[in-house]
Backbone as CSV, one residue per row, in Angstrom:
resi,resn,N_x,N_y,N_z,CA_x,CA_y,CA_z,C_x,C_y,C_z
1,MET,92.504,77.344,60.502,93.652,77.334,61.379,93.218,77.737,62.787
2,LYS,93.725,77.036,63.793,93.377,77.325,65.179,94.042,78.621,65.637
3,LEU,93.405,79.264,66.620,93.949,80.510,67.140,95.186,80.296,68.009
4,ALA,95.299,79.157,68.642,96.452,78.824,69.484,96.733,79.899,70.524
5,LEU,95.709,80.195,71.315,95.871,81.223,72.348,96.938,80.850,73.371
6,HIS,97.115,79.561,73.597,98.094,79.139,74.600,99.530,79.503,74.192
7,ARG,99.750,79.857,72.929,101.085,80.265,72.470,101.177,81.777,72.252
8,SER,100.154,82.498,72.645,100.113,83.940,72.404,100.659,84.721,73.596
9,ILE,101.639,85.550,73.344,102.188,86.406,74.416,101.151,87.454,74.837
10,THR,100.308,87.870,73.913,99.240,88.831,74.235,98.260,88.216,75.229
11,PHE,97.892,86.969,75.000,96.952,86.282,75.884,97.519,86.152,77.295
12,TRP,98.726,85.609,77.425,99.317,85.376,78.746,99.691,86.681,79.443
13,SER,100.161,87.660,78.696,100.471,88.962,79.307,99.210,89.612,79.851
14,GLY,98.124,89.535,79.080,96.851,90.099,79.537,96.337,89.420,80.788
15,LEU,96.421,88.095,80.821,95.999,87.367,82.025,96.830,87.773,83.234
16,LEU,98.122,87.915,83.040,99.003,88.310,84.132,98.654,89.707,84.652
17,VAL,98.442,90.648,83.756,98.100,92.018,84.154,96.745,92.051,84.859
18,ILE,95.758,91.335,84.323,94.426,91.298,84.935,94.492,90.651,86.321
19,ALA,95.269,89.582,86.457,95.432,88.947,87.773,96.098,89.907,88.756
20,PHE,97.095,90.658,88.304,97.760,91.619,89.190,96.794,92.713,89.640
21,ILE,95.988,93.234,88.731,95.019,94.270,89.103,94.004,93.708,90.097
22,GLY,93.558,92.475,89.863,92.631,91.835,90.804,93.244,91.675,92.181
23,TRP,94.517,91.261,92.229,95.195,91.138,93.518,95.346,92.507,94.195
24,ALA,95.715,93.540,93.417,95.879,94.886,93.989,94.554,95.389,94.555
25,TRP,93.458,95.091,93.867,92.131,95.489,94.343,91.826,94.778,95.657
26,TRP,92.031,93.462,95.697,91.790,92.688,96.909,92.665,93.208,98.060
27,ASP,93.935,93.448,97.765,94.873,93.917,98.783,94.492,95.301,99.307
28,SER,93.998,96.165,98.423,93.652,97.535,98.831,92.458,97.576,99.773
29,MET,91.665,96.515,99.790,90.522,96.465,100.705,90.944,95.991,102.104
30,ARG,92.201,95.555,102.256,92.690,95.064,103.535,93.863,95.866,104.090
31,HIS,94.638,96.468,103.198,95.840,97.189,103.598,95.915,98.504,102.836
32,SER,96.709,99.398,103.376,97.023,100.654,102.697,98.516,100.634,102.385
33,SER,98.855,100.782,101.110,100.252,100.815,100.688,100.478,102.120,99.951
34,TRP,101.597,102.770,100.231,101.836,104.027,99.531,103.309,104.302,99.348
35,ALA,103.568,105.119,98.341,104.906,105.646,98.079,104.745,107.152,97.986
36,THR,105.652,107.873,98.618,105.504,109.327,98.644,106.869,110.006,98.651
37,ASN,106.890,111.210,98.120,108.035,112.093,98.333,107.462,113.342,98.994
38,SER,108.138,114.461,98.928,107.668,115.624,99.683,106.351,116.204,99.172
39,GLN,106.007,116.024,97.890,104.781,116.633,97.370,103.824,115.671,96.691
40,ILE,104.290,114.550,96.205,103.458,113.626,95.442,103.338,112.312,96.202
41,ALA,102.145,111.723,96.173,101.941,110.423,96.809,101.111,109.536,95.891
42,LEU,101.443,108.264,95.870,100.672,107.235,95.175,100.262,106.231,96.245
43,THR,98.964,106.051,96.413,98.441,105.200,97.466,97.523,104.149,96.872
44,ASN,97.606,102.934,97.385,96.711,101.855,97.002,95.905,101.474,98.233
45,GLU,94.669,101.981,98.296,93.811,101.670,99.443,92.356,101.894,99.081
46,ALA,91.484,101.271,99.839,90.036,101.473,99.722,89.509,101.179,98.318
47,GLY,90.073,100.189,97.645,89.567,99.788,96.334,89.963,100.689,95.187
48,ALA,91.019,101.496,95.381,91.398,102.438,94.332,92.868,102.826,94.432
49,LEU,93.354,103.409,93.346,94.660,104.060,93.342,94.425,105.541,93.577
50,TRP,95.172,106.114,94.484,95.026,107.527,94.836,96.304,108.244,94.426
51,PHE,96.184,109.240,93.544,97.304,110.108,93.187,97.042,111.438,93.870
52,SER,97.972,111.868,94.706,97.733,113.129,95.410,98.935,114.047,95.324
53,HIS,98.620,115.339,95.342,99.638,116.388,95.318,99.446,117.209,96.574
54,HIS,100.531,117.400,97.320,100.442,118.060,98.619,100.913,119.494,98.593
55,GLY,100.665,120.186,97.530,100.925,121.616,97.475,102.385,122.011,97.469
56,ASP,102.617,123.266,97.178,103.971,123.815,97.142,104.465,124.046,98.562
57,GLY,105.661,123.566,98.831,106.261,123.785,100.138,105.647,122.975,101.250
58,ALA,104.889,121.929,100.898,104.269,121.097,101.934,105.334,120.319,102.679
59,THR,105.071,120.093,103.929,106.037,119.324,104.721,105.392,118.010,105.129
60,ILE,105.567,117.013,104.290,105.122,115.663,104.608,106.314,114.943,105.211
61,PRO,106.198,114.368,106.389,107.357,113.696,106.983,107.792,112.516,106.121
62,THR,109.018,112.541,105.652,109.517,111.461,104.807,110.776,110.832,105.387
63,GLY,111.100,111.117,106.620,112.301,110.548,107.220,113.545,111.112,106.558
64,SER,114.589,110.328,106.506,115.830,110.804,105.916,115.912,110.513,104.425
65,ALA,114.996,109.718,103.904,115.030,109.368,102.494,114.316,110.432,101.657
66,ARG,114.609,110.439,100.361,113.931,111.371,99.468,112.510,110.908,99.172
67,TYR,112.261,109.633,99.332,110.917,109.091,99.159,110.680,108.051,100.244
68,GLN,109.439,107.629,100.366,109.104,106.710,101.441,108.107,105.677,100.926
69,LEU,108.273,104.433,101.306,107.337,103.360,100.989,106.793,102.828,102.306
70,LYS,105.478,102.694,102.417,104.878,102.202,103.657,103.709,101.287,103.350
71,ARG,103.347,100.494,104.359,102.200,99.594,104.251,101.600,99.447,105.644
72,THR,100.295,99.631,105.763,99.616,99.469,107.040,98.311,98.712,106.831
73,ASP,97.796,98.122,107.902,96.476,97.493,107.859,95.425,98.576,107.980
74,LEU,94.301,98.378,107.290,93.211,99.336,107.406,92.568,99.189,108.772
75,ASN,92.258,100.297,109.396,91.716,100.339,110.742,90.247,99.920,110.731
76,ALA,89.882,99.043,111.632,88.496,98.571,111.716,87.550,99.687,112.152
77,ASN,88.071,100.760,112.744,87.227,101.859,113.207,86.934,102.881,112.108
78,TRP,87.542,102.725,110.943,87.290,103.658,109.846,85.896,103.428,109.278
79,PRO,85.399,104.403,108.534,84.105,104.190,107.868,84.201,103.014,106.889
80,PRO,83.064,102.414,106.544,83.104,101.258,105.649,83.659,101.612,104.266
81,LEU,84.279,100.620,103.636,84.838,100.794,102.300,83.812,100.351,101.262
82,LYS,83.738,101.057,100.143,82.883,100.649,99.039,83.681,99.728,98.131
83,VAL,83.102,98.594,97.754,83.792,97.659,96.870,83.938,98.267,95.476
84,LEU,82.937,99.021,95.035,82.972,99.687,93.728,82.889,101.203,93.920
85,PRO,83.965,101.822,94.373,83.922,103.263,94.587,83.889,104.018,93.250
86,PRO,83.352,105.236,93.245,83.318,106.013,92.005,84.662,106.681,91.725
87,LEU,84.842,107.095,90.479,85.985,107.921,90.104,85.806,109.255,90.813
88,CYS,86.878,109.799,91.372,86.722,110.995,92.192,87.946,111.900,92.082
89,PHE,87.717,113.203,92.036,88.778,114.198,92.106,88.365,115.224,93.145
90,VAL,89.243,115.481,94.113,88.945,116.436,95.183,90.104,117.408,95.299
91,ARG,89.782,118.688,95.420,90.782,119.739,95.608,90.502,120.439,96.928
92,GLY,91.555,120.832,97.600,91.396,121.579,98.848,90.629,122.872,98.611
93,SER,89.874,123.310,99.610,89.060,124.516,99.421,89.055,125.453,100.627
94,TYR,89.844,125.188,101.636,89.928,126.041,102.834,88.585,126.265,103.510
95,GLU,87.704,125.302,103.487,86.437,125.430,104.198,86.665,125.029,105.648
96,PRO,86.437,125.933,106.587,86.766,125.625,107.985,85.817,124.631,108.646
97,ASP,84.587,124.555,108.176,83.604,123.689,108.838,83.554,122.326,108.162
98,LEU,83.817,121.299,108.940,83.722,119.938,108.438,82.419,119.312,108.899
99,ASP,81.819,118.532,108.025,80.576,117.856,108.354,80.835,116.354,108.430
100,TYR,81.467,115.921,109.522,81.784,114.508,109.666,80.549,113.661,109.961
101,ASP,79.416,114.292,110.279,78.190,113.531,110.516,77.659,112.919,109.225
102,SER,77.996,113.531,108.070,77.500,113.026,106.788,78.429,111.986,106.163
103,VAL,79.447,111.550,106.907,80.409,110.590,106.382,79.813,109.184,106.428
104,ASP,79.601,108.597,105.233,79.064,107.241,105.138,80.108,106.227,104.697
105,SER,81.206,106.706,104.124,82.217,105.787,103.603,83.596,106.436,103.720
106,TYR,84.599,105.651,103.430,85.969,106.150,103.469,86.173,107.266,102.452
107,LEU,85.528,107.150,101.286,85.620,108.199,100.266,85.041,109.512,100.786
108,ASP,83.897,109.457,101.473,83.310,110.668,102.056,84.238,111.294,103.085
109,LEU,84.920,110.463,103.860,85.877,110.960,104.846,87.017,111.709,104.155
110,THR,87.514,111.169,103.041,88.588,111.827,102.291,88.120,113.161,101.722
111,VAL,86.922,113.191,101.157,86.378,114.438,100.604,86.261,115.495,101.697
112,GLN,85.735,115.106,102.854,85.590,116.058,103.957,86.963,116.526,104.458
113,SER,87.930,115.628,104.507,89.265,115.981,104.998,89.966,116.967,104.072
114,TYR,89.777,116.831,102.774,90.442,117.731,101.835,89.825,119.125,101.822
115,LYS,88.625,119.287,102.353,87.990,120.603,102.356,88.745,121.620,103.194
116,VAL,89.462,121.184,104.220,90.169,122.124,105.092,91.581,122.429,104.586
117,LEU,92.020,121.773,103.533,93.383,121.941,103.031,93.469,123.088,102.022
118,PRO,94.671,123.585,101.765,94.835,124.660,100.779,94.389,124.211,99.383
119,GLU,94.130,125.183,98.524,93.608,124.902,97.189,94.608,124.201,96.281
120,ASN,95.898,124.267,96.594,96.868,123.593,95.735,97.106,122.140,96.167
121,TRP,96.314,121.622,97.084,96.347,120.209,97.450,95.200,119.528,96.713
122,TRP,95.447,118.373,96.136,94.394,117.643,95.436,94.657,116.145,95.483
123,VAL,93.610,115.369,95.201,93.712,113.912,95.119,92.811,113.427,93.984
124,LEU,93.333,112.504,93.185,92.578,111.839,92.122,92.486,110.368,92.498
125,MET,91.264,109.866,92.614,91.051,108.472,92.967,90.536,107.718,91.748
126,ILE,91.324,106.722,91.304,90.929,105.888,90.171,90.622,104.500,90.711
127,PRO,89.346,104.084,90.669,88.979,102.786,91.237,89.577,101.622,90.445
128,HIS,89.870,100.544,91.146,90.444,99.367,90.497,89.500,98.758,89.466
129,TRP,88.184,98.822,89.706,87.251,98.242,88.742,87.345,98.964,87.401
130,LEU,87.583,100.282,87.424,87.718,101.044,86.187,89.025,100.685,85.469
131,ILE,90.090,100.518,86.228,91.370,100.100,85.641,91.220,98.709,85.032
132,LEU,90.546,97.810,85.750,90.350,96.446,85.272,89.523,96.420,83.987
133,LEU,88.439,97.187,83.940,87.618,97.245,82.721,88.397,97.810,81.534
134,THR,89.189,98.836,81.779,89.987,99.440,80.705,91.011,98.456,80.163
135,VAL,91.716,97.788,81.051,92.729,96.810,80.622,92.069,95.633,79.913
136,ALA,90.933,95.142,80.434,90.244,94.013,79.800,89.749,94.387,78.406
137,ALA,89.223,95.592,78.244,88.760,96.030,76.922,89.931,96.118,75.937
138,LEU,91.022,96.682,76.373,92.207,96.768,75.515,92.733,95.374,75.171
139,TRP,92.781,94.496,76.155,93.267,93.130,75.949,92.386,92.377,74.953
140,LEU,91.054,92.453,75.128,90.147,91.787,74.199,90.248,92.364,72.790
141,THR,90.421,93.674,72.692,90.609,94.300,71.381,91.848,93.748,70.701
142,LEU,92.943,93.639,71.438,94.175,93.077,70.871,93.999,91.616,70.462
143,LEU,93.278,90.832,71.258,93.046,89.425,70.901,92.182,89.299,69.651
144,PHE,91.129,90.117,69.531,90.288,90.080,68.326,91.071,90.550,67.101
145,TRP,91.878,91.573,67.279,92.714,92.044,66.169,93.674,90.951,65.726
146,ARG,94.264,90.245,66.678,95.173,89.137,66.364,94.446,88.040,65.605
147,ALA,93.231,87.681,66.046,92.451,86.638,65.380,92.102,87.048,63.953
148,ARG,91.693,88.302,63.769,91.375,88.793,62.413,92.588,88.777,61.507
149,ARG,93.712,89.191,62.051,94.949,89.237,61.268,95.377,87.829,60.866
150,ARG,95.272,86.872,61.792,95.645,85.486,61.476,94.688,84.880,60.454
151,LYS,93.394,85.205,60.558,92.410,84.678,59.604,92.699,85.242,58.204
152,ARG,93.048,86.512,58.118,93.322,87.157,56.843,94.557,86.550,56.165
153,VAL,95.570,86.207,56.949,96.797,85.628,56.401,96.531,84.232,55.845
154,VAL,95.667,83.435,56.497,95.399,82.065,56.097,94.442,82.000,54.922
155,THR,93.457,82.879,54.842,92.452,82.842,53.790,93.080,83.173,52.434
156,PRO,92.808,82.311,51.410,93.380,82.577,50.081,92.725,83.727,49.354
């Protein structure tokens, strides 16, 4: 019996999700998009998703709304972006001296910037390539499981 992938919701859903992640990765290398409230921010930029917490009592300008959605073009004067950035977690450390001379990439700039912030500020950067690999592995596992299950049902 044929697998009939073209009739599988798992197959088409996986393709759709993988295409969306690929588009988000491409878009993050050209634009910065974010949603934020007073303490939490989700940002899509520099080839990754950034989850950040801005400490207790932080005052992030959010206008009159309880949350804010924004999109900007990445500045050509910023440090270069890595296409495959590493997984990264940075916490504020109140270090007064910044070493901007050692900044080679946008990720290095973020790490240096968080050093001067309070300890209850943090950012977790999850690269799109890692999200894509995780989703692809899960999707392929589901497709193989489906094929095995269909083969077992047909075999006498």
